[in-house]
N, C-alpha and C positions, 0 to 999 in steps of 0.2 A: 071586439069582433077583427081577427087577421085584416092585415091591410095586403093587397096585392099587385104586385108586379106582374103585369100581362105582352106577352111577345107573340108578331103573327110574320113571318120571313117565307120564301121561297129561297127552297134547294136544291142546284141539280140534281137529278136524279142518280147521275155518274157519281156525284158529291155525297150521296146520302149517307152511306157508311162512315167515310169521315167528319160527318157534320155529327153522328152518333156519339163516334169516339170522343168529341170535342163534349158534347152534351153531357156525356156520362162523368167525365171529368170537371167539367163547369156547376155539377151537379153537388159533386162530392165537396166541392170546394163552399158553395153556398152554405150547405149543409153543416159543413164544419165551423162555419162562423154564424151561425143559429137559426137559419131559415126552420120555419116549421113545416115546408114541403116544396119538393123542386118536381115539376111535370114538364115532359117534353111528349109532343104526339105528332104523329104525323097524318098528313089528311088522307083520309080515306073516302069519304062522299063530303065532297066540296065542290058541286058542280063551279064552273065559269058563269055567273050571273050576266045578266043583260045590264043592269043598272049597277047594283052591288053585290060582291062576294068576296068571301075571304079569297079566292085567287085574282080577282079583280085588285081586291087592295093592294098587293104586294106587286103587282105587273106580272102575274107568274107566266111562266110559258111551257107550249106543252113536253118541254124536256123538265119540267121542275115539278117539287110537289110544295105543298103548302104544309107548315110546319107552326103548330099553335103549341104556346108554351106557358105556364105562369110560375111563380113561385109566391109563398106567403110568408106573413113577420107577424109579432105579435102586433106591431103598433107601424105607422111612421117613421117614429124616430128610430125604432129597431131595424127597421129598413134601412137608413139613412147612414146606420153605425155597421152596420152588416157589409153594405155594399162598399164603405172604405176599406173596410178590410180586404174583402175580394176583389177590389183593385188593386190592390197593393199586394197581392199574391201570385210567387212567383210561378204557380203552378198555370196561370190564367195569361203567363206574357207569351203573347205570339204576334209576330207581323202582320197585321190588318190585310197586307195583300194576299197572304197565304190562308186566309179563311175560305171554307167551302162553301161560301154564299155572299151574296151583293148585300153590304150591311146597309147600303143608302139605302134600298127598297123594306128594311126592316122598322113594322110600327110596335112601337112600344109606350110605356106609361104606368103612372101609379093610381091604385084604385081602392079607396073606403069600400069596405064591406057595409051591405045594409041587411042583407038576407045571408044565413049561414047555417042551415039546416042539418 
């Protein structure tokens, strides 16, 4: 079963195109280093819930959109090796202050698959 890294973040609507450009580059880097897949999605039907929701989880404001993304790998060990190569790749060397989103509100984690149909 694949190992999955998942991400949720908020991106200002005015910065969405800049984010998409960075995501395309990041996707190429992850795939070049051995990821099985790289997917980025922009929220289309993600209402702000009363208690919980995607927008609430990242404190999204009315001028932001929610991004939901994931990367798959053959295993946790492969993920760790690939991520080490990705972090050293010069194509992703960017000043954190110039990122088109607030990284402090990004939620991420690694997950073991148990159903893959």
